Each structure stands twice: as C-alpha cells, then as structure tokens.
C-alpha positions as CSV (number, residue, x, y, z in Angstrom):
1,M,0.1,0.0,0.0
2,F,2.9,2.5,0.9
3,S,6.2,2.5,-0.3
4,G,9.1,3.9,1.8
5,E,10.6,3.0,5.0
6,T,9.3,0.0,6.9
7,G,12.1,-0.3,9.5
8,G,11.2,-0.1,12.9
9,A,7.8,-2.0,12.7
10,S,9.0,-4.7,15.0
11,E,9.1,-2.0,17.8
12,L,5.4,-1.7,17.2
13,T,4.5,-5.1,18.4
14,K,3.2,-4.8,22.0
15,S,6.0,-6.7,23.5
16,G,8.3,-3.9,22.2
17,D,6.0,-1.1,23.4
18,P,6.8,-0.6,27.3
19,A,5.3,2.8,27.4
20,G,1.7,1.7,27.0
21,A,-0.8,-1.0,25.6
22,T,-1.4,0.8,22.3
23,V,0.9,1.9,19.4
24,A,1.0,5.0,17.2
25,L,1.2,4.0,13.5
26,T,2.4,6.1,10.4
27,K,2.4,5.7,6.9
28,E,5.7,4.5,7.1
29,T,4.9,1.8,9.7
30,F,1.3,0.8,8.9
31,E,1.9,-1.8,6.3
32,E,4.6,-3.7,7.9
33,T,2.8,-3.5,11.2
34,V,-0.5,-5.0,9.7
35,S,1.4,-7.7,7.7
36,S,3.7,-8.8,10.6
37,N,1.3,-9.4,13.2
38,E,-1.6,-11.8,13.5
39,M,-4.3,-9.4,14.5
40,V,-4.3,-5.6,14.5
41,F,-7.1,-3.4,15.5
42,V,-6.7,0.1,14.4
43,D,-8.4,3.2,15.8
44,L,-8.1,6.3,13.5
45,W,-8.9,9.2,15.4
46,A,-8.2,13.1,16.2
47,S,-7.8,15.1,19.4
48,W,-10.8,17.4,18.3
49,C,-13.3,14.4,17.8
50,G,-15.6,14.0,20.7
51,P,-16.7,10.4,19.8
52,C,-13.0,9.7,19.4
53,R,-12.1,11.0,22.9
54,M,-14.9,8.8,24.2
55,F,-13.9,5.6,22.3
56,G,-10.0,6.1,23.3
57,P,-10.3,4.7,26.9
58,V,-12.7,1.8,25.7
59,F,-9.9,0.7,23.1
60,E,-6.9,1.3,25.5
61,S,-8.8,-0.9,28.2
62,A,-9.4,-3.4,25.7
63,S,-5.7,-3.6,24.7
64,E,-4.5,-4.1,28.2
65,R,-6.9,-7.2,28.4
66,H,-5.9,-8.8,25.0
67,D,-2.0,-8.8,25.0
68,D,-2.0,-11.0,22.0
69,I,-3.6,-8.3,19.7
70,V,-1.6,-5.3,18.4
71,F,-4.0,-2.3,19.3
72,A,-2.6,0.5,17.3
73,K,-3.6,4.2,16.8
74,V,-3.4,6.7,13.8
75,D,-3.9,10.3,14.6
76,T,-5.7,11.4,11.2
77,E,-4.4,14.8,11.6
78,A,-0.6,14.2,11.8
79,E,-1.2,11.1,9.3
80,F,-3.6,12.9,7.0
81,E,-1.9,11.2,4.0
82,L,-2.4,7.6,5.5
83,A,-6.1,8.5,6.5
84,G,-6.6,9.5,2.8
85,A,-5.0,6.4,1.4
86,L,-7.2,4.2,3.6
87,G,-10.4,6.2,2.6
88,I,-11.3,7.4,6.0
89,M,-14.2,9.8,5.6
90,S,-15.4,9.8,9.1
91,I,-13.9,9.2,12.6
92,P,-13.5,7.5,14.7
93,T,-12.9,4.6,12.4
94,L,-12.1,1.2,13.4
95,M,-10.3,-1.3,11.0
96,V,-9.4,-4.9,12.1
97,F,-6.9,-6.9,10.1
98,R,-6.0,-10.5,10.7
99,D,-3.1,-12.2,8.7
100,G,-2.9,-9.0,6.9
101,I,-6.5,-9.3,5.8
102,L,-8.8,-6.2,6.2
103,L,-11.9,-7.9,8.1
104,Y,-13.7,-4.9,9.4
105,S,-13.8,-1.1,8.8
106,Q,-16.7,0.9,10.3
107,A,-16.9,4.5,11.6
108,G,-18.4,5.3,15.0
109,A,-17.4,4.8,18.6
110,L,-18.2,1.1,19.8
111,P,-19.1,0.5,23.4
112,A,-16.9,-1.7,25.4
113,P,-19.3,-4.9,25.0
114,A,-19.7,-4.3,21.4
115,L,-15.8,-4.2,20.7
116,E,-15.5,-7.3,23.0
117,Q,-17.9,-9.1,20.9
118,L,-16.0,-7.9,17.9
119,I,-12.8,-9.3,19.2
120,A,-14.3,-12.8,19.8
121,K,-16.0,-12.9,16.3
122,V,-12.4,-12.0,14.9
123,R,-10.7,-14.7,16.9
124,E,-13.2,-17.5,15.8
125,L,-12.8,-16.8,12.1
126,D,-11.4,-19.7,10.0
127,M,-9.0,-17.8,8.1
128,D,-8.2,-20.6,5.5
129,D,-11.9,-20.3,4.6
130,I,-11.6,-16.5,4.6
131,R,-8.9,-16.9,2.2
132,R,-10.8,-19.5,-0.3
133,Q,-13.6,-16.8,-0.3
134,I,-11.2,-14.1,-1.3
135,D,-9.6,-16.4,-4.1
136,Q,-13.1,-17.4,-5.3
137,R,-14.1,-13.6,-5.7
138,T,-10.7,-12.7,-7.5
139,T,-10.3,-15.7,-9.5
140,P,-11.7,-14.9,-13.1
141,V,-14.3,-17.3,-14.5
142,S,-13.1,-19.0,-17.7
C-alpha cells in the first residue's frame, strides 16, 4: 500500500512497547505492522473529535486485556496522507486486520461490550476459509 521506510515496525509489537498497551502508526509503519502481526485493531482518530475521545479509553482498556492483539492508533491530523489512502471519511473509524487481511472497517465509537464481541468474532474466524472466499471472488471465471 505504501512505499518507503518500513524499518522499526518490530518495535510496534506490543512486547516492544513498554510505554503503553497501544502503539502509534504512521504511513511508514502501517503496512509492516499489519502484515507482520496476526491481529491488528486500528483506531483512526483526531484530538478534536468528541466521539474519538469517548472511544479512546474503551480501546485502551481492551488493549490491556488482549495482549495477543496489536492495538494501534492513527492520528488522522498528523497522518492525513495515510487516512486518505485508507479512504477514511469519518472518525473514529475502527479497522481490523487478521493475517494481513482487512476484515472490518466501520466508523463510529463502539461501546466496550460491542468491541469485546468483535474481538471474539475475529478470533473465531477460520482464516483458511476467508482466504478461499477471497480467492473465489478474485479468480476470473473462464
């Protein structure tokens, strides 16, 4: 999706982030972070956004409970190029990737129980089946 620097993405895994449970993503680190971690939940936000400020603590709390998932944040003001490339039209937007595949992208602040349900559903997915479905949609019919 983005060319350029990809160095430092290993520092974005939760084990490499001693400062907190969430990590900040940039256009330089987004692609590698998504492709090199099994599950990545991305909160796209801005400091002036009221619903973003409401969702922030919910997202942070979930990140503390699920240490096997990378919870990342993209400040859309600082990373407007990345937000534009991702097609972000409203914030907050939550994007969920598993095995590098975008599974969910929805604007709006989720309440904690809904975020927990989403996490459970993403965990339950059969990714081999998801890949087969993607292949069937992208394979031309002869």
